[in-house]
N, C-alpha and C positions, 0 to 999 in steps of 0.2 A: 365422254360423260352420257351422250344417247345412247350409246350402246350399254352402258352400265345401269342407266335407267332400265330399261328394257329387259335385261336378265336379274335384276331384283324382282320386278312384275311377275317374272316365269317363275322364280324361285319360290315367292310368297304362296303362289297357287300350289304348289307342291310339299310344302310345309303343312303339316299334320296338328301341329301343337298351337295354343293361341300365342302363347309367350313368345315363341318364335315370328311367328307373324307380327307382331307389334314392334320384336325388334328390327324385322326387314322397315315394316312401314315409317320407322322414325329415321332410319338412313334415305328412304326416298325423300320424306319434307324435306329433308338437310340438303340433299342432292337438288329440289327443286328450289330452295331458298336463294332471292337474287342475291345477298352479299354475298353467299357461297360461292355461285357462280361468275361473279364479277372478281372475288377473288384468284378464281382457277381462271377466268381468262388473263388474270393479270402473271400469274406464275405463267401459262403458257406462252405469252408476249414475253418475258425473259428469260424461259427454257427457250424458244426458239434464236432469242441474240445471243444467248451464252455458247453457242454452236458455230455462229460465222468468227471467224479470223479477228484477234484481235492485236491490243499490244499485249508484250507477253508480262510487265511490269507497268504500275500505277506509275504515271508522269511526278505524282506526288502524291506526300501524306500529307500533306499542311494546309487542304484546300481551304479548310475552315479559318484558320490566321492569315490566310491572303485576302480570303473574301473579307477580314476584318480591315486587314491595311488596306485595300479601296477604297473599304467604305471611310476611314479617315480623310483619305485624300480628295474624295469627293463632299464628303461633310465640311471642308476647308475653301473648297470651290463654292466660288459665287456664281457659277454660269449655269443656265438651267438646262444644259444638255444632259445634265448627269443628274437630273433629278427622277428620269424613270430607271435609270440603272440601278441609282440607290433605293429605291422602291422596292425594286426587285429581289435584289438581296438581302434586304431587311425583313424579305417575307420569311414569316415562320417554314413554308415548308421547305424553301432554298435552304435555309439554315441548318433543316434538319437533313436534308438530302447530303449538304457537304459532311454533313457530323457523320453520317452512316456510309460514305463514300471513304472520310479519313481512317474509320476502323476498317473496314476491309481492306484496307491500301497497305493500313498495317499486318495485319498476318498474312494477306499476298508476302509482302515483304520479307517478313521473318520465317513462314514455311517455304515459300518457293522459290527466293531469290537469295536464300543462302550463299556467299561470295567467301574470298579469301582478304584479309587483313594480314600481312606480311606472314604468309601462309599460313595462319591461324583461322579456323572455324569461327565466324562472328553470329551474333544474332541482332536484331532490333526490338525495345521493348519499349511500348507506350504505356507510362502514367498519369493519373489526374493527381496534379499537386493542388491543394487547395490555399491562398495566402495568408503566410503570417503562419502556414502548419508544417510542422517537421514532416517529410517523407517518412520517417521510420524506420532509417537503414544508416551505418555510419562506414565508415571505410578509414582505410589505412594504406601508409606507401611502402610498397616491396619495390624497392631499387627506385626506377625510374614509372613503376606502375602505381596507379591505382586501385586497388583490389575495394570489394564490400567485405567487410569483416563482421558486421551482424545485421540481422534484421529481425524488429523489436517488432515485437508481437502487436496485435491490432491497428498498425499503421498502414499506410497506403501498399506501399511494398510488399509488406506480409498478405495484405487480402489480395493482392493478385495475385502471387506466386509466382511471379515472372524474374525476381530477383532472388539470386542465392547466395549465400557466404562463398566466397572465394571468386565468382563473378569479377571478369579485371574490364572499368569504365574506359573506353574509348574515345566517345564524344558524347555531348551532352547537348541536343538539341544543333548540331552540327559543330559546337565547341567543341575545339581538342582537348583530353585531359590527361592522355601522357606529359609526363613531367612536372606535375603540376604539384605543389603541396595539398595535405590533405586539408590545411586552414584557404587554400584558395579553393577548392572544389567547396569547401562549405560553407563560405561566401559567395559564390556562382550559385549555389540551390538555393542560399535565402533570397536572391533578388529574383530568381523564378518562380513562377506559379502557372498555374491550368496544365497543358499537356507537354508533357517533358518527354521525350524521345532519346534512347539510351541506345550506343551501339556495344555492345559487350561482346567480351572473349569469353563464352561460358566456363565454368570452372569445372574441373578435372577431377578435384576431389571425390574421393567413394564415398556417397551421402549413407549413412546409419538409417535403417529403416524407421521410417515414423512412429514416432510413439506417443503414450498419452502423457502427458505433463501434469504430473501433480501437483497442486496448488499448496504453499507450505505458507503458514500464518506467521507472522511474527511480532513482536513489539519491541518498538526502536529504544533504546536506551542511549542515545546520542541525537542532538539537532543535528540536521544536514542541508547545507544551502549547496545547490550545485555549480552559481555564479561564482562560489571562493573555492572549487575545486579545480586545481590545474592540470589534475591527473584522466579528470571523466574525459573519456571519447568523442562525446558531441554534448555541449552543456544543455541545447535545447533540448533533448531527452532525457536530462535530469530529473529525476523526480527530488522534489523537496520534501523535508518531513522534519517533524519537532520530536522532542523525548516522546513516550509514551503515545505515539501513535500507532494503531495496527497496519500492518501491512502485508496485501498477500502477495507474495512470489510466485509469478506464474513461470520460471525458468530461471535457470541456473547452469544452464548450458557452456556460460562464462562465467569461471571461479570467481573473477577478480569484479563483475560489475553482472549483478541478478538484474531480471526485468520484474517489475511490481506495477501493483496499484495501491493507494492509499485508501483505507478502509472507507466508504459511501461516494467512493469518485467513481464507481468504476461504467456504471451509464454515463456519468456528464465527460469522461474523460477514457475515450474507447483506447488511446494511443497508450502501452504502458511506459512505464518512466525508468530507469535506470539508474539501480542504487549500488555503494560499495558489497561487494562480496563479505562476509564475516570476517573469513582469515584474511582478506586484504585489508580490511578495516583494521583487525587488532595486531597486523604486522606494521602498518605504518602510525597508527599510533604508539606504539611499543618504541618504536623506533625516533619517532617525535619528544615523548618522552626520556631517553637515552639522551637525546643529542642536547634536549633545552636544558634537562641536570646535571649533566656537565660544561655546558656555559654555565649556569647559574653557578656551579661550583667554581667555577677557574674564577668568575668575577666577585668571590664570596658573599652572591646574593640569596634569596630564597628561592626555595624550587617553586616553580609556576606552576604544579597543582597542588590542589590540598592533599596532603598527606595528616593522616591519625596522630595526636600528639600522645606519646606515650607518658601517662601518667603514673606519677611511683604506685605500685599495688598495696592495699592492705592483704592481711594475712589473709590470702585464700588460698584454695588449691591450685597447680597448675592451669593454666589457658582459662584459668576464670571469669569471663563474659569475652572470651577472644572470638572475633569473627572471622572463618575464613577468606580467603580472596580479597580480600579489603580491598590490594591492588591489583587486581584482575582488573582489563580493558573490558568496559562493557560498550559493547554491541547490539546484539540481538537474542530475544530470548522466543523458542517456538512456542506459540499460543494455540487452544483450542475454546472451543464455546460449550459451555458448562451450565447446566441449568438444577439448584439445588434444589434436592427432593426435599417435600412438605415438612416432611419428620426430623432434617438435618439441617437445620439453619447454618447458614457460614458465622463464624466466630467475625465481628466489627470490631477492629482495633482504631482506636481514636491517636494522631498522632500530635503532638504538639507541643511547642514549648510553657514551660511553666507560666500562669497565668496568662495562658494564650486563649483559655476559655473552655480545652475540650474536658477535661472533669467536671465542666459545670455541665456543661450538655449531659455526660453520661448520668450525671446523679439526678436530673430532668429528666430524661426515657426512663430510670428506673424508679424514678418515685410514680408517675404516672402512668405508665403499664408494667407493675411489676409480673404479671401473669405472664408476659411477651420474653421481657429481658432480665437478665439475672447477671451477676458478678462470677468469676470461678476463685471459690475459697482459697483462700494464700495459705503456703506454709509457712511456721517459724519457728525460731529453737527459742523464744521465749516462752516463761511460763505462764500457764492460763492464770487469767485471772478467774475471781470469784462468780461472775453474772455469763463468763465463758463458757461455751460446750465444744469438744471437739469435733470438728467437721463442719460448725456452723459458723464460725466466725473466724478460725483459724483450724487448720490442720497442725498440730502441737510435735514437735518432733526432737528429736536430740543432734546436736553439732555433728555427731559423726553420720547419724543416719543423713542429715539433709547435704553433705560432705561427696556422702556417696552418691546421693541421685543427682547431687551436681556434676560427677565426674561420670556419671552414667546418662548425662544428656536428658535428663527427664524434665528439667526445669526451663522455660520460656524466659524469664527473667529474674534475677535476683540480684540481691546486695546486702549490705550491714547495716543496722542502725542504730547506735547506743549498745554498741556489744552484740548486738542479736542479728541474726541471720533471718532475711523474708525473701519468700519468691512465690514465683506463681506457676506452678505445674501443668505440664500437657493435659497430662491425666484429669485435673480439674475443669480446665476447657473443656474436655472431651465429656467431663460427665453433663455439664450445661447443655453441651451439644445434643448426647443422647435424649436430652429431656424433652427435647423439642422446642427449647426456646433460643433467643438471639444472645450470647456471651458477649457482653460488653469490655473492651482490653483499653487501659492505657497507656501503652509502653514507652518506653526508650526506645530512640529508634536502631540501636546499637542492637535490639533485642529482635527487628523485623525480619533479619534473615535465619535466626532459627526457628521463629514463627514459619515461617513460609517453608522451612525443610521439615515441618512437625507433621505432614499431611490432613493437617485441620481444614484446609484451604478457605484462609483468611480473608477478608474485604477490608482492605487500608484505607483509611478517609483521615486527609490532613487537614487540620484547623489552624489557615493561615490568620495570624495577628491583624486588626486594624491597624491603621496608621497612628503614628505617638498620642496625639493630642485624643483621639477619639477611644483609644487605648486607656490611656489616663480617666477620660469619663467612663467606662464601663467598669473600670475597678474601683471607682470612686462610688459607684451605685453599690456596691458591694463593700462600703466599709473598710478598702485598701486602700494607700497613701503613697503609693511607689514614686522612689526619687527618678528625677530624669535619667539618669544613668543606669538604673533598674530598668525603665521602657525602652532605652535603647539598647539594654540587651536581650530583652524577650524578642526584640525585630530581629535583631543579628542574628540571633540563636534559630530565628524560622529562616531566613536565609541560607543559612549554612544548611540546615534540616534539609530545607528543599534540594538543595545547591547537590546534595552529598548521597540523600535516599530520598532524591524524588523520583528515582527509576521503579522505587516500591510502593508509590501511590496508586491505586485505584481511581482515587476522586481528590478532589480537594474543595474546602468551602473556605471563604474568606467569613469569617465572623466580626462582621461591619456593625451591625443587629442581631442579637442575641436571639430574638424571635425570627428571624427571618432564618436564622444559620439551624435552628433547630425545625423549623419545617422543611429546609434544604435535606437535614439528614434523614428527615422520616422520610422524605420522597427516593432517596438514593435506597434507603436499606428495603424498601417496600417494594424499590423496582427488582432485588433481588429475589423474589416470589414471582414475578409476574415476566422479566425477560431475562434471555442468557447471560453468559458474562465471559467476556474471554480471560483465562485461566492457562498458565503454563501447562503444556502436554504433560510435565512429568507428573503433575499432581494426579492425573487419571489412569497413569499405568499401574 
């Protein structure tokens, strides 16, 4: 060190520019600093000690655990002779020394003392596992072996980089694992926490080159409870979600079990969760339906899931009002964030049963802010009246033209009333959108699929009626006197809508208080201008 200082002083005199002299001066000051000299002295002592002949391997990799056991023994003892040793072992410096010793020992054993286990090269891996937190890996049985089948993103196993898929686990903290069922291994790991030492036979699988995982955002169209899924590889790693939740899928390496985060949980839940893959979920739901249908048919009972009843059709064209894919198994839909342009507002569809309050909310919006909200001018085959003008109250057309437009898919919704046809055309909605106003729609639920496929990017809000007595009060304030059966029908119809079409709803408003429901509706509509919303990626193609 002294020789280096002398050389730097000589070099400083030989340098011509001021910047180089300042650089050398900084190094000289560092070498003269007392803390640096103490650190260098410690380094020199350790280096000298390492040159001496010592044991080829550490005597233990669990010095810290042994220290804790000794402390427990001394704590239970009432003798004063152990007080001094107990004070020494609880000293923070000694505990840090033992922790550092175990860390170095594990690396030495893993790197220098690779040995043979029944003719196989093995390695030692040490991981830290928090109490009551999963390790972030799943295992499978391969005859008598227990093999790592999956490493979950964000867990201790994945962040360490020491466990790989295909590694065979021989021991965990000295407990032999070979021959155990995966449920036994699971229960064993649940009881363990702190430092876990794995004895492994490394995987011989040829690993593909690392690639950047593309995150896929999906909306769930079914409820999922991991505790009720017997096929889940590890229940503690399952991610529960409800219909309508946005999920961020970060890994589809296993087509049956994707790894995902629920929207908003990424920061609070670093460990990804397992969810059923789309194809796997479709297959087992289809199989479940088939089995239950056959069982019900044999027993002469009803089907276990709701199917649309086929009502007698009126004189309508073929496929009049038919929705495609009604019986498809709903799993997930890929989503993307979308911010509506200032000049092209998304249509807002209010959905709800008759007398549920959605018509009243629409009329209130139109009357208070006609410059912001508008309705699409409907089409009809009836004759115009004296005060009506074509294109203002209605688009008047012939039945032949109306039915031609129906066959061409130009209507979002249509039907007949008193032998005349009425309908809402997609072009009429588009005309309102192009004017910069919000088009308000009150539609039947069966029209939602047509609306969603129309490239209009609708925002669908379900207006849920209140409980029966409250509903009676609200309708009475409007001068209506519904019978108990009619009130019950409104509530049952709302429940049926939510069950069968709830996956199409972007938001739900409970119409318990009309003023509160109106303000909540305005808040949701205003939010479309300020915040991006999740929409199907197919809308943005």
